[in-house]
TORLUMBA-536494 format. One line per 4 residues: number of its first residue (from 1); their letters; for each residue y, x, z of C-alpha. Coordinates in nm, 2 decimals. Layout:
NUM = a = Y/X/Z; ...
REM end
This chain:
1 = mlag = 3.51/-1.63/-1.05; 3.73/-1.35/-0.94; 4.11/-1.36/-0.83; 4.36/-1.22/-1.11
5 = rcvg = 4.11/-1.37/-1.38; 4.12/-1.67/-1.63; 3.99/-2.03/-1.57; 3.88/-2.08/-1.86
9 = svae = 3.68/-1.76/-1.90; 3.43/-1.98/-1.70; 3.37/-2.18/-1.99; 3.38/-1.83/-2.27
13 = tanr = 3.15/-1.67/-2.09; 2.90/-1.98/-2.03; 2.91/-2.04/-2.40; 2.81/-1.69/-2.45
17 = firq = 2.52/-1.67/-2.24; 2.36/-1.96/-2.38; 2.46/-1.87/-2.76; 2.26/-1.50/-2.68
21 = rcph = 1.96/-1.63/-2.48; 1.91/-2.02/-2.59; 2.13/-2.07/-2.90; 1.95/-2.41/-2.96
25 = llkf = 2.11/-2.61/-2.64; 2.45/-2.48/-2.73; 2.56/-2.86/-2.84; 2.41/-3.00/-2.54
29 = lpkn = 2.73/-2.80/-2.33; 2.98/-2.99/-2.16; 3.31/-2.91/-2.26; 3.44/-2.83/-1.92
33 = fgfg = 3.25/-2.66/-1.66; 3.41/-2.78/-1.32; 3.75/-2.87/-1.19; 3.99/-2.76/-0.87
37 = lgld = 4.00/-2.92/-0.58; 4.32/-3.02/-0.40; 4.57/-3.24/-0.30; 4.37/-3.46/-0.55
41 = fres = 3.97/-3.46/-0.57; 3.99/-3.36/-0.93; 4.33/-3.17/-1.02; 4.41/-3.20/-1.40
45 = slim = 4.54/-2.87/-1.43; 4.24/-2.66/-1.30; 4.01/-2.79/-1.57; 3.76/-2.52/-1.60
49 = nakn = 3.76/-2.52/-1.98; 3.79/-2.32/-2.29; 4.20/-2.40/-2.34; 4.27/-2.34/-1.97
53 = qrkf = 4.48/-2.03/-1.90; 4.60/-1.99/-1.55; 4.46/-1.74/-1.30; 4.21/-1.80/-1.03
57 = aqnm = 4.38/-1.72/-0.69; 4.31/-1.62/-0.30; 4.15/-1.95/-0.11; 4.13/-2.16/-0.41
61 = vfnl = 3.87/-2.38/-0.37; 3.64/-2.53/-0.70; 3.41/-2.76/-0.78; 3.16/-2.56/-1.07
65 = aigf = 2.96/-2.80/-1.24; 2.69/-2.66/-1.52; 2.45/-2.91/-1.69; 2.36/-3.03/-2.03
69 = hdle = 2.38/-3.36/-2.15; 2.20/-3.61/-2.39; 1.85/-3.36/-2.42; 1.61/-3.52/-2.64
73 = ltdm = 1.26/-3.53/-2.54; 0.97/-3.47/-2.78; 0.66/-3.67/-2.81; 0.44/-3.42/-2.57
77 = qkad = 0.71/-3.37/-2.30; 0.64/-3.78/-2.27; 0.29/-3.69/-2.24; 0.36/-3.54/-1.93
81 = aqgs = 0.58/-3.73/-1.76; 0.51/-3.98/-1.52; 0.68/-4.32/-1.45; 0.95/-4.48/-1.64
85 = irkl = 1.05/-4.15/-1.78; 0.75/-4.24/-2.09; 1.04/-4.49/-2.20; 1.33/-4.23/-2.24
89 = skys = 1.45/-4.07/-2.54; 1.73/-3.87/-2.40; 1.78/-3.68/-2.05; 2.10/-3.49/-1.85
93 = mlia = 2.09/-3.24/-1.57; 2.37/-3.12/-1.39; 2.39/-2.82/-1.10; 2.70/-2.85/-0.86
97 = dtvl = 2.81/-2.56/-0.62; 3.17/-2.63/-0.44; 3.34/-2.25/-0.44; 3.60/-2.06/-0.28
101 = iqsg = 3.77/-1.74/-0.47; 3.80/-1.45/-0.26; 4.04/-1.15/-0.26; 4.03/-0.87/-0.49
105 = depp = 3.67/-0.81/-0.66; 3.50/-0.96/-0.39; 3.22/-1.23/-0.53; 3.34/-1.62/-0.45
109 = divt = 3.20/-1.76/-0.14; 2.94/-2.07/-0.28; 3.02/-2.29/0.03; 2.66/-2.52/-0.03
113 = khsv = 2.48/-2.34/0.18; 2.13/-2.47/0.12; 1.79/-2.37/-0.04; 1.82/-2.36/-0.42
117 = ewkd = 1.42/-2.35/-0.42; 1.27/-2.60/-0.65; 1.05/-2.77/-0.40; 1.36/-2.83/-0.15
121 = vsyf = 1.57/-2.99/-0.41; 1.32/-3.22/-0.63; 1.18/-3.54/-0.56; 0.97/-3.84/-0.81
125 = inek = 1.07/-4.15/-0.72; 0.73/-4.36/-0.72; 0.75/-4.68/-0.90; 0.61/-4.99/-0.80
129 = ndkd = 0.33/-5.02/-1.16; 0.03/-4.79/-1.07; -0.02/-4.77/-1.47; 0.24/-4.59/-1.51
133 = impp = 0.22/-4.30/-1.27; -0.13/-4.25/-1.34; -0.20/-3.89/-1.48; -0.26/-3.91/-1.82
137 = qgkh = -0.60/-3.87/-1.94; -0.73/-3.53/-2.00; -0.45/-3.35/-1.78; -0.65/-3.11/-1.54
141 = ytpe = -0.44/-3.00/-1.21; -0.50/-2.71/-1.00; -0.67/-2.68/-0.66; -0.31/-2.62/-0.52
145 = qves = -0.17/-2.93/-0.70; -0.46/-3.18/-0.60; -0.45/-3.07/-0.25; -0.08/-3.14/-0.22
149 = qsai = -0.09/-3.44/-0.42; -0.38/-3.59/-0.19; -0.21/-3.50/0.13; 0.05/-3.74/0.09
153 = mssr = -0.12/-4.01/-0.05; -0.06/-4.38/0.06; -0.26/-4.35/0.38; 0.02/-4.09/0.51
157 = lrer = 0.21/-4.42/0.58; -0.04/-4.65/0.63; 0.00/-4.80/1.02; -0.37/-4.76/1.16
161 = skac = -0.36/-5.14/1.33; -0.38/-5.32/1.02; -0.67/-5.32/0.82; -0.74/-5.20/0.47
165 = apdr = -0.82/-5.41/0.17; -1.19/-5.47/0.12; -1.23/-5.39/-0.18; -1.02/-5.05/-0.15
169 = ssla = -1.18/-4.93/0.24; -1.54/-5.04/0.15; -1.56/-5.03/-0.21; -1.38/-4.77/-0.37
173 = rnek = -1.43/-4.55/-0.11; -1.79/-4.57/-0.10; -1.79/-4.55/-0.50; -1.61/-4.20/-0.44
177 = qael = -1.83/-4.06/-0.17; -2.12/-4.12/-0.37; -1.96/-3.93/-0.71; -1.87/-3.65/-0.46
181 = mqqk = -2.19/-3.61/-0.31; -2.33/-3.59/-0.68; -2.08/-3.35/-0.80; -2.17/-3.19/-0.49
185 = lsvk = -2.55/-3.11/-0.56; -2.48/-3.07/-0.91; -2.33/-2.74/-0.82; -2.51/-2.65/-0.54
189 = rsek = -2.82/-2.64/-0.79; -2.67/-2.42/-0.99; -2.55/-2.18/-0.72; -2.87/-2.22/-0.57
193 = ssaw = -3.07/-1.94/-0.76; -2.80/-1.68/-0.75; -2.74/-1.76/-0.42; -3.11/-1.67/-0.31
197 = sqqg = -3.16/-1.39/-0.49; -2.86/-1.26/-0.39; -2.95/-1.30/-0.02; -3.34/-1.18/-0.07
201 = qlss = -3.13/-0.82/-0.21; -2.90/-0.81/0.11; -3.17/-0.91/0.31; -3.38/-0.58/0.19
205 = radi = -3.10/-0.36/0.14; -3.00/-0.36/0.52; -3.06/-0.06/0.72; -3.09/0.01/1.03
209 = levd = -2.94/0.35/1.19; -3.18/0.53/1.42; -3.03/0.66/1.73; -3.05/1.04/1.68
213 = vyqs = -2.88/1.26/1.92; -3.06/1.59/1.92; -3.21/1.73/1.60; -3.45/1.98/1.82
217 = agey = -3.55/2.10/2.16; -3.29/2.38/2.10; -2.96/2.18/2.14; -3.07/2.04/2.54
221 = prdl = -2.86/2.08/2.76; -2.89/2.48/2.88; -2.90/2.37/3.27; -3.20/2.12/3.18
225 = psse = -3.38/2.14/3.50; -3.82/2.15/3.42; -3.84/1.89/3.71; -3.54/1.70/3.76
229 = vyvd = -3.41/1.31/3.62; -3.12/1.46/3.44; -2.83/1.29/3.29; -2.61/1.41/3.01
233 = mqgq = -2.37/1.22/3.02; -2.20/1.39/2.69; -2.52/1.27/2.47; -2.59/0.92/2.68
237 = vlfa = -2.93/1.04/2.72; -3.15/1.01/3.01; -3.45/1.32/3.07; -3.73/1.20/3.22
241 = ping = -4.00/1.44/3.37; -4.33/1.34/3.20; -4.67/1.59/3.26; -4.41/1.90/3.36
245 = sqvp = -4.21/1.84/3.00; -3.82/1.64/2.95; -3.85/1.37/2.77; -3.49/1.20/2.62
249 = fhis = -3.47/0.84/2.61; -3.14/0.70/2.49; -2.90/0.56/2.78; -2.93/0.23/2.54
253 = mikn = -3.31/0.21/2.58; -3.28/0.14/2.98; -3.30/-0.20/3.13; -3.23/-0.08/3.45
257 = avqp = -3.22/0.18/3.74; -3.33/0.04/4.07; -3.38/0.23/4.38; -3.62/0.09/4.60
261 = dpdr = -3.62/0.08/4.99; -3.72/0.42/5.11; -3.95/0.49/5.35; -4.04/0.80/5.60
265 = taty = -4.09/1.06/5.37; -3.93/1.00/5.01; -3.75/0.86/4.82; -3.82/0.64/4.50
269 = lrln = -3.64/0.59/4.14; -3.78/0.31/3.95; -3.67/0.30/3.55; -3.75/-0.02/3.35
273 = fftp = -3.72/-0.01/2.94; -3.63/-0.28/2.70; -4.00/-0.34/2.54; -4.08/-0.53/2.25
277 = gqta = -4.19/-0.90/2.40; -3.91/-0.94/2.62; -3.65/-1.23/2.66; -3.33/-1.08/2.50
281 = skdi = -3.09/-0.96/2.74; -2.74/-0.97/2.74; -2.68/-0.63/2.82; -2.86/-0.50/2.50
285 = apat = -2.70/-0.38/2.20; -2.78/-0.51/1.85; -2.87/-0.22/1.73; -3.12/-0.14/2.04
289 = skli = -3.26/-0.48/1.96; -3.30/-0.41/1.57; -3.48/-0.09/1.66; -3.72/-0.25/1.88
293 = eqhg = -3.79/-0.53/1.65; -3.84/-0.27/1.36; -4.06/-0.03/1.57; -4.28/-0.30/1.76
297 = hnsm = -4.57/-0.36/1.58; -4.64/0.03/1.50; -4.53/0.19/1.79; -4.60/0.24/2.17
301 = fike = -4.36/0.16/2.43; -4.30/0.22/2.81; -4.19/0.01/3.01; -4.13/0.13/3.36
305 = mlyr = -4.18/0.47/3.51; -4.15/0.54/3.92; -4.05/0.84/4.08; -4.04/0.99/4.41
309 = sres = -3.89/1.27/4.58; -3.87/1.38/4.90; -3.50/1.51/4.87; -3.32/1.20/4.86
313 = qrlt = -3.00/1.32/4.72; -3.10/1.40/4.38; -3.29/1.04/4.33; -2.96/0.90/4.49
317 = aahr = -2.71/1.12/4.21; -2.94/1.06/3.95; -2.97/0.66/3.97; -2.55/0.69/4.04
321 = miqe = -2.49/0.88/3.71; -2.72/0.63/3.51; -2.51/0.33/3.67; -2.24/0.50/3.52
325 = lrkr = -2.37/0.58/3.19; -2.44/0.25/3.11; -2.17/0.10/3.22; -1.94/0.33/2.98
329 = frqh = -2.22/0.26/2.71; -2.15/-0.12/2.74; -1.78/-0.06/2.70; -1.77/0.11/2.43
333 = aaka = -2.03/-0.08/2.26; -1.79/-0.37/2.35; -1.47/-0.19/2.25; -1.71/-0.12/1.91
337 = aeea = -1.77/-0.49/1.84; -1.39/-0.60/1.89; -1.26/-0.34/1.65; -1.57/-0.38/1.40
341 = dlip = -1.38/-0.62/1.15; -1.03/-0.48/1.24; -0.88/-0.32/0.87; -0.59/-0.08/0.91
345 = qekl = -0.26/-0.27/0.83; -0.03/-0.07/0.61; 0.35/0.06/0.78; 0.58/-0.21/0.85
349 = vkmr = 0.96/-0.11/0.58; 1.25/-0.18/0.78; 1.48/-0.35/0.57; 1.79/-0.15/0.50
353 = dqri = 1.97/-0.27/0.25; 2.11/-0.66/0.34; 2.12/-0.86/0.63; 1.77/-0.86/0.83
357 = prma = 1.69/-1.21/0.96; 1.63/-1.23/1.31; 1.58/-1.49/1.59; 1.56/-1.41/1.96
361 = dltm = 1.41/-1.51/2.26; 1.09/-1.65/2.12; 0.77/-1.67/2.32; 0.45/-1.51/2.19
365 = rpfi = 0.15/-1.61/2.18; -0.12/-1.48/2.27; 0.04/-1.25/2.52; 0.03/-0.89/2.47
369 = sgkk = 0.09/-0.84/2.88; 0.10/-1.02/3.16; 0.19/-1.39/3.21; 0.45/-1.40/2.89
373 = ttgt = 0.56/-1.20/2.62; 0.93/-1.31/2.54; 1.12/-1.13/2.24; 1.27/-1.13/1.94
377 = leah = 1.10/-1.17/1.57; 1.20/-0.98/1.25; 1.15/-1.01/0.88; 1.16/-0.68/0.72
381 = tngl = 1.05/-0.57/0.35; 0.69/-0.57/0.38; 0.60/-0.77/0.68; 0.69/-0.90/1.00
385 = rfts = 0.82/-0.74/1.32; 0.82/-0.89/1.73; 0.96/-0.69/1.96; 0.90/-0.80/2.30
389 = kkhe = 1.17/-0.75/2.63; 0.92/-0.46/2.74; 0.95/-0.30/2.35; 0.61/-0.35/2.29
393 = ivdi = 0.59/-0.42/1.90; 0.36/-0.65/1.72; 0.38/-0.59/1.29; 0.26/-0.86/1.07
397 = mygn = 0.23/-0.82/0.71; 0.30/-1.07/0.44; -0.02/-0.98/0.25; -0.22/-1.02/0.58
401 = ikhs = -0.12/-1.37/0.62; -0.29/-1.62/0.52; -0.17/-1.96/0.59; 0.22/-1.99/0.81
405 = lfqp = 0.31/-2.33/0.98; 0.61/-2.49/1.11; 0.55/-2.74/1.37; 0.88/-2.96/1.46
409 = cene = 0.89/-3.12/1.84; 0.88/-3.43/1.75; 0.73/-3.56/2.05; 0.62/-3.26/2.17
413 = vmvl = 0.73/-3.00/2.41; 0.74/-2.70/2.20; 0.88/-2.57/1.87; 0.64/-2.34/1.67
417 = ihfy = 0.63/-2.06/1.42; 0.22/-1.99/1.33; 0.04/-1.76/1.12; -0.32/-1.76/1.09
421 = lknp = -0.41/-1.41/0.95; -0.68/-1.29/0.68; -0.77/-1.00/0.92; -0.72/-0.98/1.29
425 = vlvg = -0.47/-0.78/1.45; -0.49/-0.63/1.80; -0.23/-0.77/2.04; -0.30/-0.59/2.38
429 = rkks = -0.63/-0.46/2.36; -0.76/-0.77/2.24; -0.77/-0.86/1.83; -0.66/-1.20/1.76
433 = qnvq = -0.66/-1.35/1.41; -0.39/-1.64/1.55; -0.04/-1.54/1.58; 0.22/-1.79/1.72
437 = flte = 0.60/-1.78/1.81; 0.77/-2.11/1.97; 1.03/-2.18/2.20; 1.03/-2.47/2.44
441 = vvda = 1.23/-2.77/2.44; 1.16/-2.87/2.80; 0.94/-2.77/3.06; 0.55/-2.88/3.05
445 = sval = 0.56/-2.97/3.38; 0.87/-3.12/3.55; 0.91/-3.09/4.00; 1.02/-3.43/4.05
449 = dsar = 1.24/-3.52/4.41; 1.16/-3.78/4.67; 1.45/-3.98/4.55; 1.44/-4.27/4.36
453 = rsmy = 1.60/-4.23/3.99; 1.70/-4.57/3.84; 1.68/-4.56/3.48; 2.07/-4.64/3.38
457 = dpde = 2.15/-4.33/3.59; 2.40/-4.20/3.40; 2.29/-3.80/3.47; 1.95/-3.89/3.34
461 = ldee = 2.11/-4.06/3.03; 2.31/-3.77/2.93; 2.03/-3.50/3.01; 1.78/-3.76/2.75
465 = qrer = 2.05/-3.68/2.53; 2.14/-3.33/2.56; 1.73/-3.30/2.54; 1.74/-3.48/2.17
469 = qlrk = 2.00/-3.26/2.05; 1.86/-2.97/2.17; 1.53/-3.04/2.00; 1.72/-3.12/1.69
473 = klne = 1.93/-2.78/1.70; 1.57/-2.60/1.74; 1.40/-2.80/1.42; 1.72/-2.71/1.21
477 = mfke = 1.72/-2.32/1.33; 1.39/-2.29/1.31; 1.36/-2.44/0.96; 1.60/-2.23/0.86
481 = fckk = 1.47/-1.93/0.95; 1.14/-2.01/0.77; 1.33/-2.01/0.44; 1.50/-1.66/0.53
485 = merv = 1.16/-1.55/0.56; 1.05/-1.72/0.28; 1.34/-1.59/0.06; 1.30/-1.22/0.19
489 = akhh = 0.94/-1.25/0.07; 0.98/-1.37/-0.25; 1.25/-1.13/-0.29; 0.97/-0.85/-0.28
493 = rfhl = 0.74/-0.99/-0.45; 0.53/-1.15/-0.13; 0.41/-1.48/-0.15; 0.45/-1.69/0.20
497 = efdi = 0.50/-2.08/0.18; 0.51/-2.27/0.53; 0.34/-2.58/0.55; 0.43/-2.88/0.83
501 = pyrd = 0.14/-3.04/0.97; 0.13/-3.43/0.86; 0.20/-3.60/1.19; 0.15/-3.98/1.09
505 = lgfh = -0.23/-3.83/0.95; -0.28/-3.72/1.31; -0.60/-3.84/1.53; -0.68/-3.76/1.89
509 = gvpn = -1.00/-3.56/2.00; -1.16/-3.28/2.24; -1.21/-2.97/2.01; -1.20/-2.73/2.30
513 = remv = -1.19/-2.89/2.66; -0.90/-3.15/2.65; -0.79/-3.40/2.46; -0.51/-3.34/2.21
517 = liqp = -0.36/-3.41/1.88; -0.53/-3.27/1.51; -0.28/-3.30/1.26; -0.43/-3.19/0.87
521 = tvrc = -0.18/-3.01/0.65; -0.22/-2.94/0.30; -0.44/-2.70/0.35; -0.60/-2.69/0.70
525 = lvnl = -0.68/-2.95/0.97; -0.49/-2.82/1.29; -0.39/-2.81/1.67; -0.13/-2.57/1.76
529 = tetp = 0.01/-2.69/2.05; -0.26/-2.61/2.33; -0.48/-2.29/2.36; -0.73/-2.20/2.24
533 = fflv = -0.58/-2.25/1.87; -0.82/-2.52/1.67; -0.76/-2.43/1.29; -1.03/-2.50/1.02
537 = eldr = -0.93/-2.42/0.69; -1.02/-2.76/0.47; -1.21/-2.52/0.17; -1.44/-2.40/0.41
541 = vehi = -1.58/-2.69/0.50; -1.87/-2.81/0.32; -1.97/-3.16/0.47; -1.81/-3.42/0.75
545 = hfer = -2.08/-3.55/0.98; -1.97/-3.88/1.22; -2.21/-3.94/1.54; -2.24/-4.21/1.76
549 = ctfr = -2.11/-4.48/1.51; -2.14/-4.74/1.64; -2.04/-5.10/1.68; -2.04/-5.08/2.04
553 = sknf = -1.89/-4.70/2.06; -1.53/-4.68/2.15; -1.53/-4.30/2.01; -1.71/-4.09/1.78
557 = dmii = -1.79/-3.73/1.75; -1.67/-3.56/1.42; -1.91/-3.27/1.30; -1.73/-2.99/1.06
561 = ilqn = -2.01/-2.78/0.89; -1.87/-2.51/0.71; -1.99/-2.33/0.40; -2.14/-2.04/0.61
565 = fdvl = -2.44/-2.17/0.72; -2.45/-1.82/0.99; -2.17/-2.05/1.20; -2.22/-2.33/1.39
569 = plsi = -2.09/-2.63/1.28; -1.78/-2.70/1.47; -1.76/-3.07/1.66; -1.43/-3.29/1.74
573 = navp = -1.55/-3.51/2.07; -1.46/-3.84/2.20; -1.24/-3.96/1.88; -1.12/-4.33/1.91
577 = mnel = -1.33/-4.60/1.70; -1.00/-4.67/1.52; -0.91/-4.40/1.39; -1.25/-4.39/1.17
581 = daiq = -1.14/-4.59/0.88; -0.81/-4.35/0.81; -1.02/-4.03/0.89; -1.27/-4.12/0.60
585 = ewlt = -0.98/-4.25/0.40; -0.80/-3.89/0.41; -1.15/-3.74/0.36; -1.17/-3.91/0.07
589 = dcsi = -0.84/-3.84/-0.09; -0.91/-3.46/0.03; -1.26/-3.46/-0.19; -1.49/-3.37/0.06
593 = tyta = -1.80/-3.57/0.14; -1.93/-3.73/0.49; -2.20/-3.93/0.65; -2.20/-4.15/0.98
597 = gqas = -2.50/-4.15/1.17; -2.59/-4.31/1.56; -2.71/-4.05/1.68; -2.63/-3.68/1.83
601 = mswk = -2.84/-3.41/1.69; -2.96/-3.02/1.76; -2.70/-2.88/1.49; -2.84/-2.52/1.57
605 = svmn = -3.21/-2.66/1.47; -3.08/-2.86/1.20; -2.88/-2.53/1.03; -3.20/-2.35/1.09
609 = lvkg = -3.40/-2.61/0.86; -3.10/-2.63/0.60; -3.15/-2.25/0.57; -3.53/-2.22/0.55
613 = dprf = -3.57/-2.49/0.29; -3.46/-2.32/-0.04; -3.47/-2.70/-0.21; -3.27/-2.85/-0.01
617 = yeet = -3.03/-2.97/-0.24; -3.28/-3.05/-0.48; -3.42/-3.42/-0.48; -3.79/-3.39/-0.42
621 = dehg = -3.97/-3.08/-0.20; -4.23/-2.84/-0.30; -4.55/-3.14/-0.35; -4.31/-3.31/-0.52
625 = eskp = -4.24/-3.64/-0.32; -3.92/-3.75/-0.30; -3.70/-3.68/-0.02; -3.31/-3.72/-0.03
629 = agwq = -3.11/-3.47/-0.17; -2.82/-3.22/0.04; -2.66/-3.39/0.34; -2.79/-3.76/0.28
633 = flqa = -3.08/-3.71/0.47; -2.80/-3.74/0.79; -2.76/-4.11/0.73; -3.07/-4.16/0.54
637 = ddnh = -3.22/-4.10/0.86; -3.02/-4.32/1.07; -3.06/-4.65/0.89; -3.45/-4.60/0.83
641 = dgne = -3.45/-4.57/1.21; -3.19/-4.84/1.27; -3.43/-5.07/1.02; -3.72/-5.00/1.16
645 = eedd = -3.58/-5.10/1.49; -3.45/-5.42/1.35; -3.75/-5.50/1.25; -3.98/-5.44/1.54
649 = gded = -3.73/-5.66/1.76; -3.78/-5.92/1.47; -4.16/-5.94/1.55; -4.16/-5.90/1.92
653 = ysag = -3.96/-6.23/1.95; -4.07/-6.56/2.02; -3.91/-6.92/2.11; -4.10/-6.90/2.41
657 = dddd = -4.02/-6.54/2.54; -3.70/-6.70/2.69; -3.94/-6.96/2.88; -4.13/-6.69/3.02
661 = eded = -3.85/-6.46/3.08; -3.67/-6.70/3.29; -3.95/-6.78/3.49; -3.99/-6.41/3.59
665 = eede = -3.62/-6.34/3.68; -3.63/-6.65/3.93; -3.99/-6.51/4.07; -3.87/-6.18/4.12
669 = deee = -3.52/-6.30/4.29; -3.72/-6.54/4.53; -3.92/-6.17/4.64; -3.60/-5.98/4.66
673 = ddee = -3.45/-6.24/4.91; -3.81/-6.21/5.08; -3.76/-5.88/5.14; -3.36/-5.88/5.21
677 = dvng = -3.41/-6.15/5.51; -3.72/-5.88/5.59; -3.48/-5.55/5.63; -3.21/-5.77/5.77
681 = ddde = -3.39/-5.87/6.09; -3.53/-5.49/6.09; -3.15/-5.38/6.09; -3.05/-5.59/6.36
685 = vgv = -3.39/-5.47/6.63; -3.30/-5.13/6.52; -2.93/-5.16/6.65
REM end
């Protein structure tokens, strides 16, 4: 559709294209492919069919409509369809755009500025007949499809205050949970043998690196004195004279160096070393702790040495150098541990062939330096680049992004974009696996003046209106920028898709220090507004346990057990009790098992028992006696204790107990009154 070409060429080109690619669809093409827009909505002289010989001219506006009419549905397509579509025999589709003709050879401008991705232009009408919309038997969905469908269930629109139907909330959910628990047990039993064998191989292959600074005595420093405490700063070694010979000790083996009070004739220096059997100190390096544990059974260790010298300057200088070397070693070890799991990223390739999507005045969390980091975020060929106003740069590669989230400012003070990375990156001097870019809609704290403000104040009403408009504008800007990033990543063959938290499924809890709103997404459970961020991947959740679930409690604790048993379970405390049914319904929809109990447990001890039990997922122990399989013991023990308490209470109760208790209470009240009278007389006398 270029200026100077024939209007009928559109129909000829479309027919030629379909004839070459899909000749069986040629008979379903319409006779015309749109019309011109002018004084009339449909200009009869500008209909785009093969017979129209008029020419395109600059600034002409056309409605381009392409589609197929009366396509036939096969039996296989009907079997895969949902709802009343199965009853149809034919269907049609139509795609339309408003097009503005440009001058010369410039391509036409598509006025309809909207995403054409299938997820943005498609929807399914949920019909009342549940039997029609159920998937056919024998059809299997991928985990992504199951998660995306389960997260948008009817529970999303259910009000929390209304009680669910008894058959759905209790019977159906319990049956589904029992089925999920049996499936988990069967899967874990099949994986058990291979997992334990791999764990044994890994533990046997774990090598501990020996500390080897000098290969022989010939490599000692040349200026090494024979009878003085000497510190080699470069080799990180302390030389201590023993019986006239210098013995090297690596600085990691020294627990501390103390200089006692000198006497009149000499100065002292005491060296304390790490030895087996001591309580693990926070200053000891992990490698040193493993070496001591490995050689503790067959080696001799020196625990303490005391040196005396009449020249105080030498021991004081040695003490100062030992303290400085220990400080450097701890800093180096902390930095090495910080960068242990850092993986070098590929170099960012800037985009040159098209306009770079850019968004300015964004605040980055965590901060690079100072109290706040503000800058510009750009989308390039293989990643994103954030440039602060101080010209500090942070690059995020598309291939390193595991989850990307967009949270609009609905009842929030900020609109944000959040990235959860596969491998952490350095932000400033610290590594971080969560990177966030946000804009505050309103200040988190507002200083109110002493003047009284009325709810009918016109200035305040205008301010609220401007705030609502700003929220809407920022939401649209961030949403459009997310779509641009998705298009750029897809154009360069990267997968990037933004997910939005479901606020209707959110619940309040305390994952860290304060009460926040925790919201589920398709693949995660997140809180992104407060720091530190809270993000749990649903595919890494092993089991959920609810603690303190009693009728008297107003809230309960939610314990998230991860598939990696070496990591302690995460806890969300003080969740309101009226949220319990909705959370259990959501977990059931996401195929996650859960249990509920009344007591709080020591999860460090529980996880140690679980890791050390090879028959944890079996129904019998090593002696053949029956036991709860898997995580069922969390609920079984609680029910057993509760039944015992109820039985004990029934046995101890008798009808005459109430009378005895009443008499005892009356006697106690009389004694208390007598004591009060006596105390009152004493007080008056004392005054």
